[in-house]
PAVO-155325 format. One record per atom (N, C-alpha, C): x, y, z; residue in one letter; residue number from 1. Coordinates in nm, 3 decimals. Example, Ala and Ser with C-alpha at 12.3 -4.5 7.8 and 13.67 -1.06 7.14 Angstrom:
% PAVO-155325
1.319/-0.569/0.780/A/1
1.230/-0.450/0.780/A/1
1.320/-0.330/0.780/A/1
1.285/-0.225/0.708/S/2
1.367/-0.106/0.714/S/2
1.290/0.003/0.787/S/2
//
This chain:
% PAVO-155325
1.094/1.194/2.744/M/1
1.151/1.059/2.732/M/1
1.143/1.010/2.588/M/1
1.029/1.034/2.518/R/2
1.014/0.990/2.380/R/2
1.113/1.058/2.289/R/2
1.139/1.189/2.316/I/3
1.235/1.263/2.233/I/3
1.375/1.206/2.250/I/3
1.412/1.175/2.375/V/4
1.544/1.117/2.403/V/4
1.558/0.982/2.333/V/4
1.453/0.900/2.339/F/5
1.456/0.767/2.274/F/5
1.472/0.782/2.124/F/5
1.399/0.878/2.065/F/6
1.408/0.901/1.920/F/6
1.550/0.941/1.882/F/6
1.611/1.034/1.960/I/7
1.747/1.080/1.929/I/7
1.847/0.966/1.938/I/7
1.834/0.883/2.043/L/8
1.925/0.769/2.058/L/8
1.910/0.672/1.943/L/8
1.784/0.647/1.902/T/9
1.761/0.556/1.790/T/9
1.821/0.610/1.662/T/9
1.807/0.741/1.641/L/10
1.861/0.803/1.521/L/10
2.013/0.796/1.520/L/10
2.076/0.821/1.638/I/11
2.222/0.813/1.647/I/11
2.271/0.673/1.614/I/11
2.203/0.571/1.669/I/12
2.242/0.431/1.642/I/12
2.228/0.400/1.494/I/12
2.116/0.447/1.434/S/13
2.094/0.423/1.292/S/13
2.203/0.488/1.209/S/13
2.242/0.611/1.245/L/14
2.347/0.681/1.172/L/14
2.481/0.610/1.184/L/14
2.511/0.560/1.307/E/15
2.637/0.488/1.328/E/15
2.641/0.361/1.244/E/15
2.530/0.286/1.242/L/16
2.525/0.164/1.161/L/16
2.539/0.197/1.014/L/16
2.473/0.304/0.973/F/17
2.473/0.339/0.831/F/17
2.611/0.384/0.785/F/17
2.687/0.449/0.879/S/18
2.818/0.501/0.842/S/18
2.920/0.390/0.823/S/18
2.891/0.270/0.872/Q/19
2.981/0.157/0.853/Q/19
2.976/0.109/0.709/Q/19
3.072/0.031/0.669/E/20
3.081/-0.016/0.532/E/20
2.987/-0.134/0.511/E/20
2.860/-0.102/0.484/V/21
2.760/-0.204/0.455/V/21
2.688/-0.164/0.328/V/21
2.619/-0.259/0.268/D/22
2.543/-0.232/0.146/D/22
2.411/-0.166/0.185/D/22
2.401/-0.034/0.164/S/23
2.284/0.040/0.210/S/23
2.157/-0.001/0.137/S/23
2.168/-0.063/0.021/T/24
2.049/-0.104/-0.054/T/24
1.979/-0.220/0.013/T/24
2.046/-0.289/0.106/Q/25
1.986/-0.404/0.172/Q/25
1.931/-0.370/0.310/Q/25
1.958/-0.248/0.359/L/26
1.912/-0.209/0.492/L/26
1.777/-0.140/0.484/L/26
1.695/-0.165/0.585/I/27
1.573/-0.086/0.604/I/27
1.600/0.005/0.722/I/27
1.614/0.135/0.695/I/28
1.652/0.231/0.798/I/28
1.527/0.290/0.863/I/28
1.524/0.291/0.997/D/29
1.412/0.348/1.070/D/29
1.464/0.401/1.204/D/29
1.453/0.531/1.231/P/30
1.397/0.635/1.143/P/30
1.499/0.680/1.039/P/30
1.450/0.755/0.940/V/31
1.540/0.808/0.836/V/31
1.542/0.960/0.844/V/31
1.648/1.018/0.788/E/32
1.657/1.164/0.786/E/32
1.550/1.226/0.697/E/32
1.532/1.168/0.576/L/33
1.434/1.219/0.481/L/33
1.350/1.103/0.430/L/33
1.222/1.103/0.466/Q/34
1.135/0.990/0.433/Q/34
1.104/0.983/0.283/Q/34
1.069/0.862/0.239/A/35
1.025/0.843/0.101/A/35
0.897/0.924/0.078/A/35
0.879/0.970/-0.046/E/36
0.764/1.054/-0.076/E/36
0.698/1.009/-0.206/E/36
0.565/0.999/-0.202/F/37
0.490/0.968/-0.323/F/37
0.496/1.090/-0.415/F/37
0.509/1.071/-0.547/P/38
0.516/1.185/-0.638/P/38
0.397/1.278/-0.621/P/38
0.423/1.403/-0.586/G/39
0.315/1.500/-0.566/G/39
0.271/1.513/-0.421/G/39
0.323/1.427/-0.332/G/40
0.290/1.438/-0.191/G/40
0.171/1.354/-0.147/G/40
0.127/1.376/-0.024/M/41
0.024/1.293/0.036/M/41
-0.110/1.303/-0.035/M/41
-0.148/1.423/-0.081/D/42
-0.277/1.436/-0.150/D/42
-0.276/1.352/-0.278/D/42
-0.163/1.354/-0.348/S/43
-0.152/1.273/-0.471/S/43
-0.157/1.124/-0.439/S/43
-0.098/1.086/-0.325/L/44
-0.102/0.946/-0.283/L/44
-0.245/0.900/-0.263/L/44
-0.322/0.978/-0.187/W/45
-0.461/0.938/-0.161/W/45
-0.547/0.950/-0.285/W/45
-0.517/1.047/-0.373/C/46
-0.592/1.059/-0.498/C/46
-0.567/0.935/-0.585/C/46
-0.443/0.888/-0.588/F/47
-0.412/0.767/-0.665/F/47
-0.489/0.649/-0.608/F/47
-0.482/0.632/-0.476/F/48
-0.549/0.518/-0.413/F/48
-0.699/0.524/-0.434/F/48
-0.758/0.639/-0.408/E/49
-0.904/0.651/-0.411/E/49
-0.961/0.650/-0.553/E/49
-0.878/0.681/-0.653/S/50
-0.926/0.675/-0.791/S/50
-0.897/0.542/-0.857/S/50
-0.827/0.452/-0.787/T/51
-0.788/0.322/-0.844/T/51
-0.859/0.206/-0.777/T/51
-0.892/0.220/-0.649/I/52
-0.951/0.111/-0.571/I/52
-1.096/0.085/-0.614/I/52
-1.143/-0.038/-0.596/S/53
-1.282/-0.072/-0.623/S/53
-1.362/-0.062/-0.493/S/53
-1.452/0.036/-0.488/Y/54
-1.534/0.053/-0.368/Y/54
-1.642/-0.054/-0.359/Y/54
-1.671/-0.116/-0.472/N/55
-1.765/-0.228/-0.469/N/55
-1.710/-0.342/-0.384/N/55
-1.578/-0.356/-0.384/I/56
-1.513/-0.459/-0.301/I/56
-1.499/-0.410/-0.158/I/56
-1.458/-0.285/-0.140/L/57
-1.433/-0.233/-0.005/L/57
-1.560/-0.216/0.077/L/57
-1.671/-0.175/0.013/N/58
-1.785/-0.127/0.091/N/58
-1.915/-0.205/0.074/N/58
-1.916/-0.308/-0.009/S/59
-2.045/-0.371/-0.038/S/59
-2.072/-0.497/0.044/S/59
-1.984/-0.528/0.140/R/60
-1.999/-0.656/0.209/R/60
-2.030/-0.640/0.358/R/60
-2.066/-0.517/0.399/N/61
-2.108/-0.489/0.537/N/61
-2.004/-0.532/0.640/N/61
-1.876/-0.511/0.608/L/62
-1.768/-0.541/0.701/L/62
-1.715/-0.412/0.761/L/62
-1.670/-0.420/0.887/K/63
-1.618/-0.303/0.955/K/63
-1.486/-0.337/1.024/K/63
-1.393/-0.244/1.016/G/64
-1.263/-0.264/1.078/G/64
-1.156/-0.185/1.006/G/64
-1.033/-0.221/1.031/K/65
-0.920/-0.152/0.969/K/65
-0.819/-0.256/0.920/K/65
-0.770/-0.235/0.799/I/66
-0.668/-0.322/0.741/I/66
-0.539/-0.243/0.730/I/66
-0.432/-0.298/0.787/F/67
-0.301/-0.235/0.781/F/67
-0.219/-0.302/0.671/F/67
-0.154/-0.222/0.590/T/68
-0.067/-0.275/0.487/T/68
0.074/-0.222/0.508/T/68
0.169/-0.313/0.519/K/69
0.309/-0.274/0.533/K/69
0.379/-0.294/0.399/K/69
0.453/-0.194/0.355/L/70
0.527/-0.206/0.230/L/70
0.665/-0.146/0.248/L/70
0.752/-0.181/0.157/V/71
0.888/-0.128/0.158/V/71
0.908/-0.045/0.032/V/71
0.960/0.077/0.048/I/72
1.001/0.159/-0.066/I/72
1.151/0.137/-0.083/I/72
1.192/0.075/-0.194/D/73
1.334/0.042/-0.208/D/73
1.414/0.164/-0.256/D/73
1.542/0.144/-0.279/T/74
1.630/0.257/-0.311/T/74
1.605/0.316/-0.449/T/74
1.528/0.247/-0.532/S/75
1.491/0.303/-0.662/S/75
1.354/0.370/-0.658/S/75
1.285/0.358/-0.542/G/76
1.152/0.415/-0.528/G/76
1.040/0.318/-0.558/G/76
1.074/0.194/-0.593/K/77
0.972/0.094/-0.623/K/77
0.910/0.040/-0.494/K/77
0.783/0.002/-0.503/V/78
0.712/-0.059/-0.390/V/78
0.740/-0.208/-0.390/V/78
0.777/-0.263/-0.275/A/79
0.810/-0.406/-0.265/A/79
0.764/-0.460/-0.130/A/79
0.767/-0.591/-0.117/Q/80
0.739/-0.661/0.009/Q/80
0.607/-0.614/0.071/Q/80
0.500/-0.623/-0.006/I/81
0.368/-0.580/0.041/I/81
0.308/-0.687/0.130/I/81
0.266/-0.648/0.248/E/82
0.208/-0.743/0.344/E/82
0.088/-0.679/0.413/E/82
-0.029/-0.740/0.401/T/83
-0.147/-0.690/0.471/T/83
-0.157/-0.755/0.608/T/83
-0.201/-0.675/0.704/N/84
-0.216/-0.719/0.843/N/84
-0.093/-0.792/0.895/N/84
0.021/-0.723/0.900/P/85
0.141/-0.785/0.959/P/85
0.117/-0.816/1.106/P/85
0.210/-0.886/1.166/E/86
0.190/-0.940/1.301/E/86
0.153/-0.831/1.402/E/86
0.215/-0.714/1.394/F/87
0.187/-0.611/1.493/F/87
0.041/-0.564/1.486/F/87
-0.018/-0.568/1.365/A/88
-0.154/-0.518/1.347/A/88
-0.257/-0.609/1.412/A/88
-0.226/-0.735/1.424/L/89
-0.322/-0.831/1.479/L/89
-0.345/-0.809/1.628/L/89
-0.259/-0.729/1.691/R/90
-0.277/-0.699/1.834/R/90
-0.378/-0.587/1.856/R/90
-0.415/-0.517/1.750/F/91
-0.508/-0.404/1.763/F/91
-0.653/-0.453/1.755/F/91
-0.736/-0.399/1.841/K/92
-0.879/-0.430/1.835/K/92
-0.938/-0.368/1.709/K/92
-1.017/-0.444/1.636/G/93
-1.080/-0.393/1.517/G/93
-1.006/-0.421/1.388/G/93
-0.890/-0.488/1.398/T/94
-0.819/-0.526/1.276/T/94
-0.903/-0.625/1.197/T/94
-0.924/-0.596/1.070/L/95
-1.013/-0.676/0.985/L/95
-0.931/-0.767/0.895/L/95
-0.961/-0.896/0.896/K/96
-0.896/-0.992/0.807/K/96
-1.000/-1.038/0.704/K/96
-0.975/-1.006/0.578/D/97
-1.064/-1.046/0.470/D/97
-0.979/-1.054/0.342/D/97
-0.965/-1.173/0.287/S/98
-0.873/-1.194/0.175/S/98
-0.915/-1.117/0.050/S/98
-1.046/-1.101/0.029/V/99
-1.093/-1.030/-0.091/V/99
-1.051/-0.884/-0.086/V/99
-1.078/-0.818/0.027/I/100
-1.041/-0.677/0.041/I/100
-0.890/-0.661/0.044/I/100
-0.821/-0.751/0.114/E/101
-0.675/-0.742/0.122/E/101
-0.611/-0.755/-0.015/E/101
-0.662/-0.845/-0.098/N/102
-0.607/-0.862/-0.234/N/102
-0.632/-0.739/-0.320/N/102
-0.748/-0.673/-0.301/E/103
-0.777/-0.551/-0.377/E/103
-0.682/-0.438/-0.336/E/103
-0.656/-0.425/-0.207/I/104
-0.562/-0.323/-0.161/I/104
-0.422/-0.352/-0.215/I/104
-0.381/-0.478/-0.212/K/105
-0.250/-0.515/-0.267/K/105
-0.242/-0.483/-0.416/K/105
-0.351/-0.508/-0.488/R/106
-0.352/-0.481/-0.632/R/106
-0.324/-0.335/-0.660/R/106
-0.389/-0.247/-0.584/V/107
-0.371/-0.104/-0.605/V/107
-0.230/-0.061/-0.568/V/107
-0.180/-0.110/-0.455/I/108
-0.046/-0.070/-0.412/I/108
0.061/-0.119/-0.509/I/108
0.043/-0.240/-0.564/K/109
0.139/-0.290/-0.663/K/109
0.144/-0.203/-0.788/K/109
0.033/-0.135/-0.818/S/110
0.027/-0.054/-0.940/S/110
0.078/0.089/-0.918/S/110
0.123/0.119/-0.797/M/111
0.171/0.254/-0.768/M/111
0.293/0.291/-0.853/M/111
0.304/0.418/-0.893/P/112
0.427/0.462/-0.961/P/112
0.542/0.465/-0.861/P/112
0.663/0.486/-0.910/Q/113
0.779/0.491/-0.823/Q/113
0.774/0.614/-0.732/Q/113
0.813/0.592/-0.607/W/114
0.822/0.699/-0.510/W/114
0.958/0.769/-0.523/W/114
0.972/0.880/-0.455/I/115
1.104/0.941/-0.434/I/115
1.162/0.869/-0.312/I/115
1.273/0.796/-0.327/P/116
1.320/0.712/-0.216/P/116
1.367/0.793/-0.096/P/116
1.368/0.727/0.020/A/117
1.419/0.787/0.143/A/117
1.571/0.803/0.132/A/117
1.624/0.897/0.208/T/118
1.770/0.916/0.209/T/118
1.822/0.925/0.351/T/118
1.942/0.878/0.369/Q/119
2.012/0.884/0.497/Q/119
2.157/0.923/0.468/Q/119
2.201/1.034/0.527/M/120
2.337/1.085/0.504/M/120
2.365/1.101/0.355/M/120
2.261/1.147/0.282/G/121
2.278/1.174/0.140/G/121
2.269/1.053/0.050/G/121
2.246/0.935/0.108/K/122
2.236/0.812/0.029/K/122
2.094/0.758/0.032/K/122
2.052/0.699/-0.079/K/123
1.919/0.641/-0.087/K/123
1.914/0.512/-0.006/K/123
1.805/0.494/0.070/V/124
1.789/0.377/0.155/V/124
1.648/0.322/0.143/V/124
1.632/0.198/0.186/K/125
1.501/0.138/0.194/K/125
1.426/0.192/0.316/K/125
1.294/0.200/0.304/M/126
1.212/0.246/0.416/M/126
1.080/0.173/0.419/M/126
1.035/0.135/0.538/E/127
0.904/0.074/0.554/E/127
0.797/0.183/0.565/E/127
0.678/0.151/0.512/Y/128
0.567/0.245/0.517/Y/128
0.442/0.167/0.556/Y/128
0.364/0.222/0.649/I/129
0.241/0.157/0.694/I/129
0.122/0.233/0.636/I/129
0.034/0.159/0.572/F/130
-0.080/0.216/0.500/F/130
-0.208/0.164/0.565/F/130
-0.273/0.241/0.655/P/131
-0.396/0.194/0.721/P/131
-0.520/0.228/0.638/P/131
-0.610/0.133/0.622/I/132
-0.732/0.155/0.546/I/132
-0.852/0.115/0.632/I/132
-0.944/0.211/0.655/K/133
-1.063/0.184/0.734/K/133
-1.176/0.135/0.644/K/133
-1.241/0.026/0.688/I/134
-1.351/-0.035/0.613/I/134
-1.480/-0.023/0.695/I/134
-1.593/0.026/0.642/P/135
-1.609/0.071/0.504/P/135
-1.531/0.199/0.480/P/135
-1.491/0.221/0.355/Y/136
-1.408/0.336/0.322/Y/136
-1.499/0.454/0.287/Y/136
-1.510/0.548/0.380/T/137
-1.597/0.665/0.358/T/137
-1.526/0.796/0.389/T/137
-1.408/0.789/0.447/D/138
-1.334/0.910/0.484/D/138
-1.238/0.946/0.371/D/138
-1.289/1.012/0.267/F/139
-1.209/1.041/0.149/F/139
-1.113/1.156/0.176/F/139
-0.988/1.137/0.134/K/140
-0.883/1.233/0.164/K/140
-0.839/1.313/0.042/K/140
-0.874/1.266/-0.078/C/141
-0.833/1.334/-0.201/C/141
-0.927/1.453/-0.225/C/141
-0.870/1.571/-0.239/A/142
-0.952/1.691/-0.254/A/142
-1.043/1.685/-0.377/A/142
-0.991/1.633/-0.488/R/143
-1.071/1.634/-0.610/R/143
-1.172/1.519/-0.616/R/143
-1.168/1.430/-0.518/L/144
-1.267/1.323/-0.512/L/144
-1.362/1.343/-0.395/L/144
-1.374/1.466/-0.350/S/145
-1.458/1.494/-0.233/S/145
-1.604/1.458/-0.256/S/145
-1.647/1.451/-0.383/S/146
-1.787/1.417/-0.411/S/146
-1.819/1.274/-0.367/S/146
-1.716/1.190/-0.355/Y/147
-1.738/1.053/-0.309/Y/147
-1.786/1.049/-0.164/Y/147
-1.752/1.154/-0.087/S/148
-1.785/1.153/0.056/S/148
-1.935/1.159/0.081/S/148
-2.014/1.198/-0.020/T/149
-2.160/1.206/-0.001/T/149
-2.231/1.082/-0.052/T/149
-2.155/0.980/-0.091/L/150
-2.218/0.856/-0.135/L/150
-2.280/0.783/-0.016/L/150
-2.390/0.714/-0.042/C/151
-2.454/0.632/0.061/C/151
-2.423/0.485/0.032/C/151
-2.361/0.418/0.129/W/152
-2.318/0.279/0.108/W/152
-2.417/0.178/0.164/W/152
-2.499/0.220/0.258/E/153
-2.599/0.130/0.316/E/153
-2.737/0.188/0.285/E/153
-2.801/0.137/0.181/T/154
-2.929/0.191/0.134/T/154
-3.042/0.093/0.164/T/154
-3.165/0.145/0.163/D/155
-3.282/0.058/0.181/D/155
-3.312/-0.019/0.053/D/155
-3.298/0.049/-0.061/T/156
-3.309/-0.019/-0.191/T/156
-3.194/0.026/-0.280/T/156
-3.144/-0.065/-0.362/L/157
-3.031/-0.036/-0.449/L/157
-3.077/0.038/-0.574/L/157
-2.984/0.110/-0.636/A/158
-3.013/0.172/-0.765/A/158
-3.051/0.064/-0.865/A/158
-3.145/0.095/-0.956/D/159
-3.195/-0.006/-1.049/D/159
-3.199/0.051/-1.191/D/159
-3.181/-0.040/-1.287/F/160
-3.192/-0.005/-1.428/F/160
-3.318/-0.072/-1.481/F/160
-3.418/0.010/-1.517/N/161
-3.550/-0.045/-1.548/N/161
-3.584/-0.050/-1.696/N/161
-3.495/-0.003/-1.781/L/162
-3.526/0.000/-1.924/L/162
-3.514/-0.139/-1.986/L/162
-3.610/-0.175/-2.072/G/163
-3.601/-0.298/-2.149/G/163
-3.652/-0.420/-2.074/G/163
-3.640/-0.532/-2.141/K/164
-3.689/-0.657/-2.087/K/164
-3.579/-0.729/-2.009/K/164
-3.625/-0.809/-1.915/G/165
-3.532/-0.886/-1.832/G/165
-3.591/-0.906/-1.695/G/165
-3.569/-1.022/-1.638/K/166
-3.632/-1.053/-1.509/K/166
-3.559/-0.988/-1.391/K/166
-3.439/-0.935/-1.417/N/167
-3.367/-0.865/-1.310/N/167
-3.280/-0.755/-1.370/N/167
-3.217/-0.677/-1.282/K/168
-3.137/-0.563/-1.326/K/168
-3.022/-0.606/-1.417/K/168
-2.956/-0.715/-1.380/E/169
-2.841/-0.761/-1.457/E/169
-2.880/-0.796/-1.601/E/169
-2.994/-0.862/-1.618/E/170
-3.039/-0.898/-1.753/E/170
-3.075/-0.773/-1.834/E/170
-3.140/-0.676/-1.770/R/171
-3.178/-0.554/-1.841/R/171
-3.054/-0.474/-1.883/R/171
-2.955/-0.468/-1.795/I/172
-2.830/-0.399/-1.829/I/172
-2.762/-0.470/-1.946/I/172
-2.753/-0.602/-1.937/N/173
-2.685/-0.680/-2.041/N/173
-2.756/-0.665/-2.176/N/173
-2.889/-0.667/-2.177/N/174
-2.965/-0.651/-2.301/N/174
-2.942/-0.513/-2.363/N/174
-2.936/-0.411/-2.278/F/175
-2.910/-0.276/-2.328/F/175
-2.771/-0.269/-2.390/F/175
-2.672/-0.324/-2.320/I/176
-2.534/-0.318/-2.370/I/176
-2.523/-0.390/-2.503/I/176
-2.583/-0.508/-2.515/I/177
-2.577/-0.585/-2.639/I/177
-2.639/-0.506/-2.755/I/177
-2.747/-0.432/-2.725/S/178
-2.815/-0.358/-2.832/S/178
-2.734/-0.238/-2.882/S/178
-2.640/-0.191/-2.802/K/179
-2.563/-0.071/-2.838/K/179
-2.417/-0.100/-2.872/K/179
-2.369/-0.216/-2.835/L/180
-2.226/-0.245/-2.845/L/180
-2.182/-0.262/-2.990/L/180
-2.072/-0.199/-3.023/Q/181
-2.009/-0.213/-3.155/Q/181
-1.870/-0.272/-3.134/Q/181
-1.845/-0.384/-3.201/W/182
-1.716/-0.452/-3.182/W/182
-1.606/-0.368/-3.246/W/182
-1.503/-0.333/-3.171/P/183
-1.392/-0.255/-3.226/P/183
-1.321/-0.329/-3.339/P/183
-1.250/-0.256/-3.420/S/184
-1.181/-0.317/-3.535/S/184
-1.074/-0.415/-3.490/S/184
-1.018/-0.390/-3.373/Q/185
-0.917/-0.481/-3.319/Q/185
-0.986/-0.614/-3.285/Q/185
-0.931/-0.726/-3.337/D/186
-1.002/-0.854/-3.322/D/186
-0.926/-0.957/-3.240/D/186
-0.822/-0.914/-3.170/D/187
-0.741/-1.011/-3.094/D/187
-0.749/-0.985/-2.944/D/187
-0.861/-0.930/-2.899/C/188
-0.876/-0.893/-2.758/C/188
-1.012/-0.941/-2.710/C/188
-1.012/-1.021/-2.604/Y/189
-1.137/-1.076/-2.552/Y/189
-1.136/-1.069/-2.400/Y/189
-1.254/-1.056/-2.343/G/190
-1.264/-1.053/-2.197/G/190
-1.367/-0.952/-2.150/G/190
-1.343/-0.894/-2.032/R/191
-1.440/-0.802/-1.972/R/191
-1.374/-0.668/-1.940/R/191
-1.450/-0.562/-1.964/V/192
-1.416/-0.430/-1.914/V/192
-1.513/-0.401/-1.800/V/192
-1.464/-0.354/-1.687/I/193
-1.550/-0.324/-1.574/I/193
-1.548/-0.175/-1.548/I/193
-1.667/-0.115/-1.552/V/194
-1.682/0.030/-1.536/V/194
-1.750/0.060/-1.402/V/194
-1.692/0.150/-1.328/Q/195
-1.750/0.195/-1.201/Q/195
-1.807/0.335/-1.222/Q/195
-1.926/0.361/-1.169/C/196
-1.986/0.494/-1.184/C/196
-2.081/0.522/-1.068/C/196
-2.120/0.647/-1.058/I/197
-2.211/0.692/-0.953/I/197
-2.349/0.715/-1.012/I/197
-2.451/0.664/-0.945/V/198
-2.590/0.694/-0.980/V/198
-2.632/0.811/-0.892/V/198
-2.653/0.927/-0.955/E/199
-2.690/1.046/-0.881/E/199
-2.835/1.037/-0.832/E/199
-2.875/1.133/-0.751/C/200
-3.010/1.133/-0.694/C/200
-3.118/1.143/-0.801/C/200
-3.084/1.202/-0.917/D/201
-3.182/1.211/-1.026/D/201
-3.172/1.095/-1.124/D/201
-3.085/0.996/-1.093/G/202
-3.073/0.877/-1.177/G/202
-2.967/0.886/-1.285/G/202
-2.906/1.003/-1.302/K/203
-2.801/1.016/-1.403/K/203
-2.672/0.948/-1.356/K/203
-2.595/0.899/-1.453/L/204
-2.466/0.838/-1.422/L/204
-2.356/0.943/-1.430/L/204
-2.262/0.939/-1.335/S/205
-2.151/1.033/-1.333/S/205
-2.024/0.962/-1.289/S/205
-1.912/1.031/-1.300/D/206
-1.783/0.980/-1.253/D/206
-1.752/0.841/-1.307/D/206
-1.770/0.822/-1.437/L/207
-1.740/0.693/-1.498/L/207
-1.589/0.666/-1.493/L/207
-1.554/0.546/-1.451/K/208
-1.413/0.510/-1.438/K/208
-1.396/0.362/-1.466/K/208
-1.299/0.328/-1.549/I/209
-1.269/0.187/-1.577/I/209
-1.181/0.133/-1.466/I/209
-1.227/0.030/-1.396/I/210
-1.147/-0.030/-1.289/I/210
-1.084/-0.162/-1.332/I/210
-1.126/-0.214/-1.447/R/211
-1.055/-0.328/-1.508/R/211
-1.050/-0.305/-1.658/R/211
-0.928/-0.282/-1.708/K/212
-0.910/-0.252/-1.849/K/212
-0.890/-0.380/-1.930/K/212
-0.911/-0.366/-2.062/L/213
-0.891/-0.478/-2.154/L/213
-0.791/-0.436/-2.261/L/213
-0.837/-0.363/-2.361/C/214
-0.754/-0.303/-2.465/C/214
-0.809/-0.163/-2.489/C/214
-0.727/-0.068/-2.535/P/215
-0.773/0.070/-2.547/P/215
-0.903/0.087/-2.625/P/215
-0.915/0.024/-2.743/D/216
-1.037/0.039/-2.823/D/216
-1.159/-0.018/-2.751/D/216
-1.139/-0.128/-2.682/F/217
-1.249/-0.193/-2.609/F/217
-1.287/-0.110/-2.486/F/217
-1.187/-0.055/-2.419/D/218
-1.215/0.031/-2.304/D/218
-1.297/0.153/-2.346/D/218
-1.258/0.215/-2.457/N/219
-1.331/0.333/-2.506/N/219
-1.473/0.298/-2.548/N/219
-1.490/0.181/-2.609/E/220
-1.624/0.139/-2.650/E/220
-1.712/0.113/-2.529/E/220
-1.655/0.056/-2.424/A/221
-1.731/0.031/-2.301/A/221
-1.781/0.163/-2.242/A/221
-1.695/0.262/-2.237/L/222
-1.735/0.393/-2.184/L/222
-1.842/0.457/-2.272/L/222
-1.828/0.444/-2.403/R/223
-1.926/0.502/-2.495/R/223
-2.065/0.445/-2.471/R/223
-2.073/0.313/-2.454/V/224
-2.202/0.248/-2.433/V/224
-2.263/0.289/-2.299/V/224
-2.183/0.295/-2.193/I/225
-2.236/0.334/-2.062/I/225
-2.289/0.477/-2.066/I/225
-2.221/0.564/-2.141/K/226
-2.267/0.704/-2.152/K/226
-2.401/0.715/-2.223/K/226
-2.438/0.612/-2.301/L/227
-2.566/0.613/-2.372/L/227
-2.683/0.572/-2.282/L/227
-2.652/0.519/-2.164/M/228
-2.758/0.469/-2.077/M/228
-2.854/0.581/-2.036/M/228
-2.984/0.556/-2.039/P/229
-3.080/0.652/-1.983/P/229
-3.071/0.653/-1.831/P/229
-3.143/0.743/-1.769/N/230
-3.138/0.754/-1.623/N/230
-3.180/0.625/-1.555/N/230
-3.113/0.595/-1.445/W/231
-3.149/0.483/-1.360/W/231
-3.254/0.529/-1.258/W/231
-3.307/0.433/-1.183/T/232
-3.386/0.463/-1.064/T/232
-3.287/0.469/-0.948/T/232
-3.272/0.583/-0.882/P/233
-3.167/0.594/-0.779/P/233
-3.195/0.508/-0.657/P/233
-3.091/0.483/-0.580/A/234
-3.104/0.412/-0.453/A/234
-3.186/0.497/-0.356/A/234
-3.250/0.430/-0.260/I/235
-3.336/0.498/-0.164/I/235
-3.287/0.471/-0.021/I/235
-3.281/0.575/0.059/K/236
-3.247/0.565/0.201/K/236
-3.344/0.651/0.280/K/236
-3.417/0.588/0.373/N/237
-3.516/0.660/0.455/N/237
-3.616/0.737/0.369/N/237
-3.657/0.674/0.259/G/238
-3.761/0.732/0.175/G/238
-3.712/0.838/0.078/G/238
-3.581/0.864/0.073/R/239
-3.529/0.967/-0.015/R/239
-3.423/0.908/-0.109/R/239
-3.415/0.962/-0.232/P/240
-3.310/0.916/-0.324/P/240
-3.172/0.961/-0.275/P/240
-3.074/0.874/-0.290/V/241
-2.937/0.905/-0.247/V/241
-2.839/0.868/-0.356/V/241
-2.721/0.925/-0.349/R/242
-2.614/0.893/-0.443/R/242
-2.553/0.757/-0.405/R/242
-2.532/0.674/-0.503/S/243
-2.474/0.542/-0.477/S/243
-2.379/0.504/-0.591/S/243
-2.300/0.403/-0.566/M/244
-2.203/0.359/-0.666/M/244
-2.245/0.223/-0.723/M/244
-2.225/0.207/-0.853/V/245
-2.253/0.080/-0.918/V/245
-2.133/0.039/-1.002/V/245
-2.121/-0.090/-1.025/V/246
-2.014/-0.145/-1.108/V/246
-2.079/-0.224/-1.220/V/246
-2.042/-0.193/-1.344/I/247
-2.105/-0.254/-1.462/I/247
-2.001/-0.329/-1.544/I/247
-2.013/-0.461/-1.553/P/248
-1.921/-0.538/-1.639/P/248
-1.971/-0.541/-1.784/P/248
-1.879/-0.526/-1.878/I/249
-1.913/-0.533/-2.020/I/249
-1.828/-0.642/-2.084/I/249
-1.893/-0.743/-2.137/K/250
-1.822/-0.859/-2.190/K/250
-1.796/-0.844/-2.339/K/250
-1.674/-0.871/-2.378/F/251
-1.638/-0.878/-2.519/F/251
-1.595/-1.023/-2.546/F/251
-1.692/-1.104/-2.582/V/252
-1.667/-1.245/-2.610/V/252
-1.736/-1.284/-2.738/V/252
-1.679/-1.383/-2.807/L/253
-1.739/-1.433/-2.931/L/253
-1.838/-1.545/-2.900/L/253
//
């Protein structure tokens, strides 16, 4: 029965498409050839997983699934992004959280152009549903498989103990100030945010800028973080575990 319904739907879509209408304004479902992210599904998940902030997705002890509906237009651009559309609200476990939803939208808006869908040899618009499970621990990108061993719920958080300061944030800030060199470019101000992993031995790895400022400032932020001595790793059940930290670096006068 499902196969018959699919064939009938496809025939109706083809008949409508064959009429003299502006195909750039139609959203065809189903399509003969679906839109494709450059490089395929693995590249899609690698882009998402290397761009998203896990500090936002996983640090607030929320559980559920967020559905994102988007349209791939006839040029391959992503448009009409909507988190938790009406159909998703009928599912048990759908999570509504504006902070996480805005972060997912940010990443999707930054996607490169897709290869657009085609129908009868013509490019058409297509809807795409992007489900994201929170907390995000089921990593799909082959080259980011090391993220799958991160511990998101720890007994104690990773700590930076070098230098003076009444808390971790002050000690980190004092270290950064002592090492920071202002780039020659003088018309750029704000924050660079670096995400990295604290390994079980306290070393930092997988440094990634999740909020850029200017190229010279971004490079200086990475240079300073690479100078950091080992941290005290996070602890779970009495053992050190791999965890993720986010470090803001301020460039202000």
